C-alpha positions in Angstrom: 25.6 7.7 -6.6 24.4 5.5 -9.5 22.2 6.1 -12.5 19.8 3.4 -13.7 18.0 3.7 -17.0 14.5 2.3 -17.5 12.1 2.3 -20.4 10.4 5.6 -19.3 12.6 7.1 -16.7 16.0 7.2 -15.0 16.6 6.5 -11.4 19.3 8.3 -9.3 20.4 6.0 -6.4 22.0 7.9 -3.5 23.8 6.6 -0.5 21.9 4.4 2.0 19.1 3.6 -0.4 17.5 6.9 -1.2 16.2 7.1 -4.8 14.9 9.8 -7.1 13.1 9.0 -10.4 13.5 11.5 -13.3 11.1 11.3 -16.3 10.8 13.7 -19.3 7.1 14.5 -19.7 5.7 16.7 -22.5 2.5 18.6 -21.8 -0.3 17.3 -24.0 -3.7 18.4 -22.7 -6.7 16.4 -23.9 -10.0 17.9 -25.0 -12.0 15.6 -22.7 -11.6 13.0 -20.0 -10.8 13.1 -16.3 -7.9 15.5 -15.3 -7.4 16.1 -19.0 -5.7 19.5 -18.6 -2.6 17.9 -17.0 -2.3 15.0 -19.5 1.2 14.5 -21.0 3.3 12.2 -23.2 6.4 10.3 -22.1 8.9 8.7 -24.3 9.3 4.9 -24.2 12.9 3.8 -25.1 12.0 0.2 -25.8 8.9 0.9 -27.9 10.4 4.0 -29.5 7.1 6.0 -29.2 5.4 8.4 -26.8 3.0 7.0 -24.3 0.2 8.6 -22.4 0.8 9.7 -18.8 -0.7 12.0 -16.3 1.2 12.0 -12.9 -0.5 15.2 -11.7 -3.9 13.9 -12.6 -3.2 10.5 -11.0 -2.3 12.3 -7.7 -5.6 14.1 -7.8 -7.4 10.8 -8.5 -5.7 9.3 -5.5 -6.5 12.3 -3.3 -10.2 12.0 -4.2 -10.2 8.4 -3.0 -8.2 9.2 0.1 -10.7 12.0 1.0 -13.4 9.3 1.6 -13.9 9.0 5.3 -13.9 5.3 6.6 -17.0 4.1 8.4 -15.8 2.5 11.7 -18.1 1.2 14.4 -15.2 1.3 16.9 -14.0 4.9 16.4 -15.0 6.0 19.9 -13.1 3.0 21.4 -10.1 3.9 19.3 -10.1 7.5 20.6 -10.3 6.2 24.1 -7.5 3.7 23.5 -5.2 6.3 22.0 -5.9 8.8 24.8 -5.1 6.0 27.3 -1.9 5.2 25.5 -0.8 8.9 25.7 -1.5 9.0 29.4 0.4 5.8 30.0 3.9 7.3 29.4 4.6 5.2 26.3 5.8 6.1 22.8 3.4 8.9 21.6 0.7 8.0 19.1 -0.8 10.3 16.5 -4.3 11.7 17.0 -6.8 9.1 15.9 -8.6 11.5 13.5 -5.3 12.3 11.9 -4.7 8.6 11.3 -8.2 8.1 9.8 -7.8 11.2 7.6 -4.7 9.7 6.0 -5.8 6.1 6.2 -5.5 5.2 2.5 -1.9 6.3 2.5 -1.2 4.1 5.5 -2.9 1.1 4.0 -0.9 1.5 0.8 2.3 1.6 2.9 1.3 -1.6 4.6 0.7 -3.3 1.2 4.1 -2.2 -0.1 6.0 -3.2 3.0 4.4 -6.7 2.8 5.4 -6.9 -0.9 8.9 -5.9 -0.1 9.2 -8.5 2.7 7.7 -11.2 0.4 9.9 -10.3 -2.6 13.0 -9.5 -0.5 15.5 -11.8 -2.3 17.4 -10.5 -5.3 16.0 -13.3 -7.5 12.4 -12.5 -6.5 12.5 -8.7 -6.9 11.9 -8.8 -10.6 8.6 -10.6 -10.0 7.2 -8.1 -7.5 4.1 -6.2 -8.5 4.8 -2.5 -9.3 3.9 0.2 -6.9 1.6 2.0 -9.2 -0.3 -1.3 -9.9 -0.8 -1.9 -6.1 -1.6 1.7 -5.3 -4.3 1.9 -8.0 -5.9 -1.4 -7.0 -5.9 -0.3 -3.3 -7.3 3.1 -4.1 -10.1 1.7 -6.3 -11.0 -0.9 -3.6 -10.8 1.6 -0.8 -13.3 3.9 -2.7 -15.8 1.0 -2.6 -15.1 -0.4 0.9 -14.4 2.7 3.0 -18.1 3.9 3.1 -19.2 0.5 4.3 -19.3 -0.3 8.0 -16.2 -1.9 9.4 -15.1 -2.8 12.9 -11.6 -1.4 12.5 -8.9 -0.3 10.0 -7.5 -3.9 9.9 -10.9 -5.3 8.9 -11.1 -2.6 6.2 -7.7 -3.5 4.9 -8.6 -7.2 4.7 -11.7 -6.4 2.7 -9.7 -4.1 0.4 -7.1 -6.9 -0.2 -9.9 -9.3 -1.0 -11.4 -6.9 -3.5 -8.1 -6.0 -5.3 -8.1 -8.8 -7.9 -11.6 -7.6 -9.0 -10.4 -4.2 -10.0 -8.5 -5.1 -13.2 -9.6 -6.7 -16.4 -8.4 -10.1 -17.6 -8.6 -11.3 -21.2 -7.8 -14.9 -22.3 -5.4 -15.0 -25.2 -5.4 -17.7 -27.9 -2.3 -19.4 -26.4 -4.1 -19.8 -23.1 -2.3 -17.0 -21.3 -3.9 -13.9 -19.8 -3.6 -10.2 -20.7 -4.3 -8.0 -17.7 -5.5 -4.4 -18.2 -5.8 -1.6 -15.6 -6.5 1.7 -17.3 -4.8 4.6 -15.8 -7.7 6.6 -14.2 -6.1 9.9 -15.4 -4.7 8.6 -18.8 -7.0 5.8 -20.0 -4.8 4.7 -22.9 -2.0 3.9 -20.4 -2.3 0.3 -19.1 -0.9 0.2 -15.5 -1.0 -3.6 -15.6 1.3 -3.8 -18.7 4.3 -4.8 -16.5 2.2 -7.7 -15.1 1.6 -9.4 -18.5 3.9 -12.3 -18.1 2.9 -15.8 -16.7 5.6 -15.6 -14.0 4.6 -12.2 -12.7 0.9 -13.1 -12.8 1.6 -16.3 -10.8 3.8 -14.3 -8.4 1.0 -11.8 -7.8 -1.6 -14.5 -7.1 0.8 -16.2 -4.7 1.6 -12.9 -2.9 -2.1 -12.1 -2.7 -2.9 -15.4 -1.0 0.0 -14.9 1.4 -1.2 -11.4 2.3 -4.7 -12.6 3.0 -3.4 -15.4 5.2 -1.0 -13.0 7.1 -3.8 -10.4 7.8 -6.2 -13.1 9.0 -3.5 -14.5 11.3 -2.9 -11.0 12.8 -6.7 -10.4 13.2 -7.1 -13.8 14.9 -4.3 -13.1 17.3 -6.1 -9.9 18.4 -9.7 -11.2 18.2 -9.0 -14.4 20.2 -6.5 -12.7 22.6 -3.8 -15.2 21.8 -1.2 -13.2 23.5 1.5 -10.7 22.5 4.0 -13.4 21.5 1.6 -14.8 19.0 0.8 -11.3 17.7 4.4 -10.3 17.4 5.2 -13.5 15.5 2.3 -12.9 13.1 3.4 -9.3 12.5 7.0 -10.3 11.9 6.0 -12.9 9.4 3.9 -10.4 7.5 5.9 -7.2 7.8 9.4 -8.2 8.8 11.6 -7.3 11.8 10.7 -3.6 11.4 7.1 -4.3 12.3 8.1 -6.7 15.1 10.3 -4.2 16.9 7.9 -1.4 16.5 5.0 -3.3 18.0 7.2 -4.7 20.7 8.4 -1.3 21.7 4.9 0.1 21.6 3.6 -2.6 23.9 6.6 -2.5 26.3 5.4 -2.0 29.9 1.7 -1.9 28.8 -0.9 -4.5 29.3 -2.7 -6.0 26.3 -5.7 -3.9 25.3 -9.2 -4.9 24.2 -9.7 -6.5 20.9 -11.1 -3.3 19.3 -8.4 -1.1 20.7 -5.7 -3.5 19.7 -6.9 -3.5 16.1 -6.7 0.2 15.9 -3.5 0.9 17.8 -1.6 -1.7 15.7 -2.5 0.2 12.5 -2.1 3.7 14.0 1.4 3.0 15.2 2.2 1.5 11.9 2.0 4.8 10.1 3.1 7.2 12.8 6.3 8.0 11.0 6.1 6.7 7.4 9.6 5.8 6.0 10.4 4.8 2.4 14.2 4.9 2.4 17.0 3.6 4.6 18.4 7.1 5.0 15.7 8.1 7.5 15.1 6.5 10.9 12.6 3.6 10.6 9.7 3.1 12.9 7.2 0.9 11.2 5.5 0.1 7.8 7.4 2.4 5.4 6.2 2.9 1.9 
């Protein structure tokens, strides 16, 4: 076990990759504002001051976004496809309504997995966008896009990704650089984009965002134009690594390719069937 110290917390690293973050938070309720009763203060070692935080309020904000039901035109097809998959004696899939009820969580897991694959090397890890930055952008974009009609969860994910850069503020500084701001929805004085305010990290985010869009479009094209399982598997592995490749390969073993609509839904549904975030648990697909 190893202890790593950060500006605002400490991380306990256990065997096989499991981690636990520990942060000292002082209760400091506000008189007004969203989720103000759970607001707190957290010490920042580098700045030597107490910063605004609200983890319980943030969780409530995320839950409100996740409670928005997506508007899919192919839901009935998805139900039929999953029922057919269960009857076909293949790996069991979750109930389709269960998938849609937790869809935002699954989409965030997909984003984080793609980020981890993209920034997998040791030298690139320091440039990866933080989880809270990605999660907040995804939740904000989901709240806008989910009520709109979409053909499938993958189309919804693509629109969410396209909207993500519009969810935070940019301010041009006198030296030509940019300051990014993403106010914490439960602690407005806390800038969740503070860690992104370096030219290298901002450039890395833009590059990752372009790659994510390209990868998602490639997967959708493979399904839409029925390019075959080999093409789809290659696109999934490029985007989400060998974990995604083997999960889809196993899911499709002994089963004919499904329709375009069913394929879009099954790919995402199987992705989150057993979310995994650490190496200590058995992986299936698209861990957080």
